[in-house]
C-alpha positions, 0 to 999 in steps of 0.5 A: 085918076087911072091913067088907061094906055090904048096900045095900036090903031086899030077901029076897035082901039078907037071905038074903046077910047071914045067910050072909056072918055067918058069917064072922068076916073080915066085919063086915055091916051093912045100910042102907036105899036109901030113906034120907035122905042115903044118901050121907051115911051110906055113906060114914061107914060106910067100907065095904069092899065095897058089895053089892047088886041090880043091878037096883036103881032107887036106885044114885047113892049107890054110884056115889059111892062108885066115887071111893074105890079100896078099896071093892068094888062086888058087883052080884047078879043073882037071875036069872042069879045072876052077881054083878059086880064093880066092877073089871070081874071076873065071878064065879059068885054061887051060894052066899055061899062064892062072895061070900066068895072075891071079898070076900077077893080 
C-alpha cells in the first residue's frame, strides 16, 4: 500500500483526496502546512507520495523530502491541469485516474 500525503487544506486538495480514497492501494493522509514542526510530521509519516498545489508558498518542508529517493513529489497546477512530478516527468492531472497512474508507476 502506498502512503499518499496531501499537503494543504485547499478545496483542490480535498477533492483530490476524496477521489484517491476510492483506490484500495492507497492510504491517503492530509497535512496542514501551517502546523508547527510540519517538517518532522511529514518525515514521521514516511510518505511514498506527497501531492501539493504548485502555487503554495510553504514548500520548505517538502524540499527536505527530496533527500529520500523513494518519495514522489507531485505539484498540481489547478489552472493548467498539469502535474509536475519530481522525477522530471510531467503528466496530465485532469482526473484522479491520471494521478493514480503517476503514483502507481
